[in-house]
DRENVEXRO-494154 format. One record per residue (C-alpha): residue in three letters; residue number from 1; x negated, z negated, y negated; chain. Coordinates in steps of 0.001 Angstrom, whole numbers. Example, Ala and Ser with C-alpha at 12.3 -4.5 7.8 and 13.67 -1.06 7.14 Angstrom:
2
{atom "ALA", 1, {-12300, -7800, 4500}, "A"}
{atom "SER", 2, {-13670, -7140, 1060}, "A"}
//
This chain:
219
{atom "UNK", 1, {28857, -30405, 3132}, "A"}
{atom "UNK", 2, {25468, -28856, 4004}, "A"}
{atom "UNK", 3, {23865, -26471, 1538}, "A"}
{atom "UNK", 4, {23880, -22751, 2538}, "A"}
{atom "UNK", 5, {20391, -21226, 2429}, "A"}
{atom "UNK", 6, {20445, -17376, 2543}, "A"}
{atom "UNK", 7, {17337, -15624, 3773}, "A"}
{atom "UNK", 8, {16650, -11873, 4208}, "A"}
{atom "UNK", 9, {15413, -11021, 7763}, "A"}
{atom "UNK", 10, {14185, -12327, 11059}, "A"}
{atom "UNK", 11, {10765, -13423, 9926}, "A"}
{atom "UNK", 12, {12342, -15198, 6868}, "A"}
{atom "UNK", 13, {14747, -17074, 9051}, "A"}
{atom "UNK", 14, {12098, -18258, 11420}, "A"}
{atom "UNK", 15, {9738, -19262, 8596}, "A"}
{atom "UNK", 16, {12247, -21122, 6459}, "A"}
{atom "UNK", 17, {13703, -22868, 9481}, "A"}
{atom "UNK", 18, {10253, -24179, 10208}, "A"}
{atom "UNK", 19, {9523, -24924, 6519}, "A"}
{atom "UNK", 20, {12751, -26909, 6107}, "A"}
{atom "UNK", 21, {11976, -28908, 9259}, "A"}
{atom "UNK", 22, {8505, -29735, 7945}, "A"}
{atom "UNK", 23, {10167, -30873, 4660}, "A"}
{atom "UNK", 24, {12635, -33069, 6682}, "A"}
{atom "UNK", 25, {15488, -31086, 5200}, "A"}
{atom "UNK", 26, {16675, -28887, 8037}, "A"}
{atom "UNK", 27, {19737, -31106, 8781}, "A"}
{atom "UNK", 28, {20836, -30753, 5159}, "A"}
{atom "UNK", 29, {21225, -27042, 5217}, "A"}
{atom "UNK", 30, {22683, -24109, 7166}, "A"}
{atom "UNK", 31, {20655, -20858, 7251}, "A"}
{atom "UNK", 32, {22391, -17492, 6942}, "A"}
{atom "UNK", 33, {20559, -14200, 7298}, "A"}
{atom "UNK", 34, {21892, -11451, 4982}, "A"}
{atom "UNK", 35, {19801, -8402, 5859}, "A"}
{atom "UNK", 36, {22650, -6675, 7694}, "A"}
{atom "UNK", 37, {25598, -7589, 5504}, "A"}
{atom "UNK", 38, {24016, -8193, 2120}, "A"}
{atom "UNK", 39, {23780, -11508, 162}, "A"}
{atom "UNK", 40, {26869, -10775, -1862}, "A"}
{atom "UNK", 41, {29027, -10716, 1328}, "A"}
{atom "UNK", 42, {27661, -14090, 2375}, "A"}
{atom "UNK", 43, {28336, -15521, -1033}, "A"}
{atom "UNK", 44, {31874, -14068, -993}, "A"}
{atom "UNK", 45, {32660, -15919, 2219}, "A"}
{atom "UNK", 46, {31368, -19203, 930}, "A"}
{atom "UNK", 47, {32167, -19389, -2786}, "A"}
{atom "UNK", 48, {35694, -20679, -2511}, "A"}
{atom "UNK", 49, {34665, -23775, -611}, "A"}
{atom "UNK", 50, {34934, -26614, -3119}, "A"}
{atom "UNK", 51, {31520, -27903, -4014}, "A"}
{atom "UNK", 52, {29658, -25280, -1935}, "A"}
{atom "UNK", 53, {25952, -25231, -2682}, "A"}
{atom "UNK", 54, {24366, -21784, -2120}, "A"}
{atom "UNK", 55, {20650, -21099, -2284}, "A"}
{atom "UNK", 56, {19404, -17460, -2246}, "A"}
{atom "UNK", 57, {15864, -16812, -1178}, "A"}
{atom "UNK", 58, {15237, -13353, -2406}, "A"}
{atom "UNK", 59, {12123, -11177, -2072}, "A"}
{atom "UNK", 60, {10635, -10136, -5458}, "A"}
{atom "UNK", 61, {9488, -6768, -4257}, "A"}
{atom "UNK", 62, {8145, -5029, -7325}, "A"}
{atom "UNK", 63, {10561, -6838, -9648}, "A"}
{atom "UNK", 64, {10273, -9998, -11762}, "A"}
{atom "UNK", 65, {12428, -13067, -11448}, "A"}
{atom "UNK", 66, {14180, -11943, -14666}, "A"}
{atom "UNK", 67, {14853, -8599, -13058}, "A"}
{atom "UNK", 68, {16328, -10297, -9962}, "A"}
{atom "UNK", 69, {18556, -12461, -12148}, "A"}
{atom "UNK", 70, {19923, -9400, -13948}, "A"}
{atom "UNK", 71, {20651, -7665, -10626}, "A"}
{atom "UNK", 72, {22288, -10758, -9174}, "A"}
{atom "UNK", 73, {24324, -11489, -12251}, "A"}
{atom "UNK", 74, {25653, -7968, -12257}, "A"}
{atom "UNK", 75, {26549, -8114, -8546}, "A"}
{atom "UNK", 76, {28211, -11548, -8866}, "A"}
{atom "UNK", 77, {30731, -10147, -11395}, "A"}
{atom "UNK", 78, {32175, -7998, -8602}, "A"}
{atom "UNK", 79, {33327, -11064, -6629}, "A"}
{atom "UNK", 80, {34660, -13381, -9304}, "A"}
{atom "UNK", 81, {33827, -15264, -12460}, "A"}
{atom "UNK", 82, {30311, -16568, -12351}, "A"}
{atom "UNK", 83, {28662, -18331, -15298}, "A"}
{atom "UNK", 84, {24863, -18643, -15485}, "A"}
{atom "UNK", 85, {24559, -22347, -16341}, "A"}
{atom "UNK", 86, {20779, -22623, -16072}, "A"}
{atom "UNK", 87, {17861, -20242, -15464}, "A"}
{atom "UNK", 88, {18474, -18659, -12060}, "A"}
{atom "UNK", 89, {21551, -20840, -11388}, "A"}
{atom "UNK", 90, {25208, -19916, -11478}, "A"}
{atom "UNK", 91, {28517, -21823, -11217}, "A"}
{atom "UNK", 92, {31723, -20237, -9974}, "A"}
{atom "UNK", 93, {35282, -21137, -10906}, "A"}
{atom "UNK", 94, {35783, -22982, -7611}, "A"}
{atom "UNK", 95, {32888, -25311, -8484}, "A"}
{atom "UNK", 96, {30510, -23712, -6056}, "A"}
{atom "UNK", 97, {26968, -23112, -7282}, "A"}
{atom "UNK", 98, {24313, -20489, -6542}, "A"}
{atom "UNK", 99, {20558, -20978, -7080}, "A"}
{atom "UNK", 100, {18060, -18139, -6871}, "A"}
{atom "UNK", 101, {14571, -18731, -5467}, "A"}
{atom "UNK", 102, {12266, -15765, -5693}, "A"}
{atom "UNK", 103, {9910, -15216, -2756}, "A"}
{atom "UNK", 104, {6433, -13771, -3395}, "A"}
{atom "UNK", 105, {3219, -14465, -5422}, "A"}
{atom "UNK", 106, {2875, -11707, -8031}, "A"}
{atom "UNK", 107, {359, -13584, -10072}, "A"}
{atom "UNK", 108, {-2090, -14245, -7245}, "A"}
{atom "UNK", 109, {-5395, -12613, -8073}, "A"}
{atom "UNK", 110, {-6526, -12189, -4441}, "A"}
{atom "UNK", 111, {-3370, -10291, -3561}, "A"}
{atom "UNK", 112, {-3720, -8107, -6704}, "A"}
{atom "UNK", 113, {-7278, -7260, -5702}, "A"}
{atom "UNK", 114, {-5980, -5909, -2381}, "A"}
{atom "UNK", 115, {-3656, -3565, -4169}, "A"}
{atom "UNK", 116, {-517, -5525, -3318}, "A"}
{atom "UNK", 117, {2324, -4688, -5799}, "A"}
{atom "UNK", 118, {5395, -5590, -3813}, "A"}
{atom "UNK", 119, {5955, -9199, -2856}, "A"}
{atom "UNK", 120, {7902, -11084, -203}, "A"}
{atom "UNK", 121, {7326, -13830, 2320}, "A"}
{atom "UNK", 122, {4110, -12261, 3606}, "A"}
{atom "UNK", 123, {2559, -12873, 145}, "A"}
{atom "UNK", 124, {2681, -16625, 925}, "A"}
{atom "UNK", 125, {1476, -16104, 4494}, "A"}
{atom "UNK", 126, {-1527, -14022, 3354}, "A"}
{atom "UNK", 127, {-2403, -16667, 689}, "A"}
{atom "UNK", 128, {-2215, -19334, 3323}, "A"}
{atom "UNK", 129, {-4565, -17422, 5711}, "A"}
{atom "UNK", 130, {-7014, -16822, 2869}, "A"}
{atom "UNK", 131, {-7007, -20584, 2265}, "A"}
{atom "UNK", 132, {-7312, -21384, 5992}, "A"}
{atom "UNK", 133, {-9394, -18694, 7686}, "A"}
{atom "UNK", 134, {-9791, -21042, 10643}, "A"}
{atom "UNK", 135, {-6258, -19916, 11529}, "A"}
{atom "UNK", 136, {-7491, -16290, 11872}, "A"}
{atom "UNK", 137, {-8358, -16324, 15627}, "A"}
{atom "UNK", 138, {-8145, -13127, 17595}, "A"}
{atom "UNK", 139, {-5441, -13476, 20198}, "A"}
{atom "UNK", 140, {-7332, -11937, 23116}, "A"}
{atom "UNK", 141, {-10993, -12703, 22442}, "A"}
{atom "UNK", 142, {-10677, -16028, 20704}, "A"}
{atom "UNK", 143, {-13148, -14899, 18093}, "A"}
{atom "UNK", 144, {-12577, -16025, 14471}, "A"}
{atom "UNK", 145, {-12264, -13763, 11448}, "A"}
{atom "UNK", 146, {-14157, -15890, 8973}, "A"}
{atom "UNK", 147, {-13174, -14072, 5840}, "A"}
{atom "UNK", 148, {-9797, -12275, 6253}, "A"}
{atom "UNK", 149, {-9634, -11255, 2613}, "A"}
{atom "UNK", 150, {-12999, -9478, 2848}, "A"}
{atom "UNK", 151, {-11956, -7764, 6006}, "A"}
{atom "UNK", 152, {-8839, -6414, 4370}, "A"}
{atom "UNK", 153, {-10906, -5253, 1375}, "A"}
{atom "UNK", 154, {-13014, -3235, 3835}, "A"}
{atom "UNK", 155, {-10352, -1628, 5942}, "A"}
{atom "UNK", 156, {-7385, -1084, 3604}, "A"}
{atom "UNK", 157, {-9000, 1879, 1669}, "A"}
{atom "UNK", 158, {-9472, 3781, 4952}, "A"}
{atom "UNK", 159, {-5969, 3062, 6142}, "A"}
{atom "UNK", 160, {-4451, 4114, 2799}, "A"}
{atom "UNK", 161, {-5996, 7516, 3183}, "A"}
{atom "UNK", 162, {-3605, 8063, 6055}, "A"}
{atom "UNK", 163, {-713, 5812, 5151}, "A"}
{atom "UNK", 164, {-335, 5447, 1370}, "A"}
{atom "UNK", 165, {592, 3502, -664}, "A"}
{atom "UNK", 166, {328, 393, 1597}, "A"}
{atom "UNK", 167, {1060, -1812, -1407}, "A"}
{atom "UNK", 168, {3514, -4319, 23}, "A"}
{atom "UNK", 169, {2479, -7768, 1212}, "A"}
{atom "UNK", 170, {4508, -7129, 4352}, "A"}
{atom "UNK", 171, {2522, -3992, 5192}, "A"}
{atom "UNK", 172, {-830, -5627, 4421}, "A"}
{atom "UNK", 173, {48, -8641, 6591}, "A"}
{atom "UNK", 174, {858, -6281, 9420}, "A"}
{atom "UNK", 175, {-2632, -4794, 9082}, "A"}
{atom "UNK", 176, {-4146, -8250, 9390}, "A"}
{atom "UNK", 177, {-1959, -9105, 12332}, "A"}
{atom "UNK", 178, {-3163, -6002, 14030}, "A"}
{atom "UNK", 179, {-6776, -6930, 13405}, "A"}
{atom "UNK", 180, {-6109, -10326, 14885}, "A"}
{atom "UNK", 181, {-4314, -8911, 17870}, "A"}
{atom "UNK", 182, {-1299, -11124, 17217}, "A"}
{atom "UNK", 183, {1629, -9908, 19346}, "A"}
{atom "UNK", 184, {5120, -11091, 19904}, "A"}
{atom "UNK", 185, {7836, -11819, 17367}, "A"}
{atom "UNK", 186, {7977, -13990, 14338}, "A"}
{atom "UNK", 187, {8563, -17089, 16432}, "A"}
{atom "UNK", 188, {5133, -16666, 18027}, "A"}
{atom "UNK", 189, {2897, -15892, 15047}, "A"}
{atom "UNK", 190, {4749, -18139, 12524}, "A"}
{atom "UNK", 191, {4357, -20918, 15094}, "A"}
{atom "UNK", 192, {572, -20290, 15117}, "A"}
{atom "UNK", 193, {365, -20324, 11325}, "A"}
{atom "UNK", 194, {2340, -23533, 10651}, "A"}
{atom "UNK", 195, {1144, -25636, 13594}, "A"}
{atom "UNK", 196, {-110, -29015, 12270}, "A"}
{atom "UNK", 197, {317, -27909, 8619}, "A"}
{atom "UNK", 198, {1124, -30421, 5860}, "A"}
{atom "UNK", 199, {3454, -28071, 4094}, "A"}
{atom "UNK", 200, {3807, -29902, 828}, "A"}
{atom "UNK", 201, {2, -30014, 335}, "A"}
{atom "UNK", 202, {-391, -26146, 656}, "A"}
{atom "UNK", 203, {-811, -24183, -2585}, "A"}
{atom "UNK", 204, {486, -21072, -721}, "A"}
{atom "UNK", 205, {3898, -22662, -278}, "A"}
{atom "UNK", 206, {4031, -25097, -3220}, "A"}
{atom "UNK", 207, {6401, -23075, -5362}, "A"}
{atom "UNK", 208, {8855, -22512, -2522}, "A"}
{atom "UNK", 209, {8803, -26232, -1522}, "A"}
{atom "UNK", 210, {9292, -27428, -5121}, "A"}
{atom "UNK", 211, {12097, -24973, -5910}, "A"}
{atom "UNK", 212, {13974, -25702, -2721}, "A"}
{atom "UNK", 213, {13818, -29407, -3465}, "A"}
{atom "UNK", 214, {14980, -28856, -7044}, "A"}
{atom "UNK", 215, {17844, -26650, -5848}, "A"}
{atom "UNK", 216, {19077, -29295, -3397}, "A"}
{atom "UNK", 217, {18785, -32123, -5896}, "A"}
{atom "UNK", 218, {20860, -30252, -8529}, "A"}
{atom "UNK", 219, {23778, -29822, -6148}, "A"}
//
């Protein structure tokens, strides 16, 4: 039985599909998007399958991993007996397991310096672009932005005067996308970002890669 990986929205589904392919794990999992129905409903439909292995990739937002665990633990009690057997890992009476993997980089100093207080997938994408400014090529002109972090430091204060608080990684990433003239959907710009990347060597994605591997190994 393939593991069930639950992701939040369209961008997350495209990114983690590509990430798992780069990790050579895509065939080992099925990806479910839970933005419309909620992750509890996805879990409800899967937890009675003997030996089901569920992995929840959940945006941190402004919370901590401990805060997410508390929220999830409370919600799980509404659908059946669930015992937390390890940190961020639960087992159901059917034998199915659930592993939480938080998404975001709340301790990243560069993101903090940009006023980012709410974290999600885009935290990792921003970190990756700061590490690889050669990826920051304007769509129309082909001109590079040599220091995307510095550019954001310069333009965010002005934008925040008109659109406060602009403190989520998602919103800040959209500002950078606009500056780069990147159009199209997630399939387009995530394809640009991850082209030729050695995913397991990238600090921006290291925690996600390691925790996904650990979750799949635990079963």
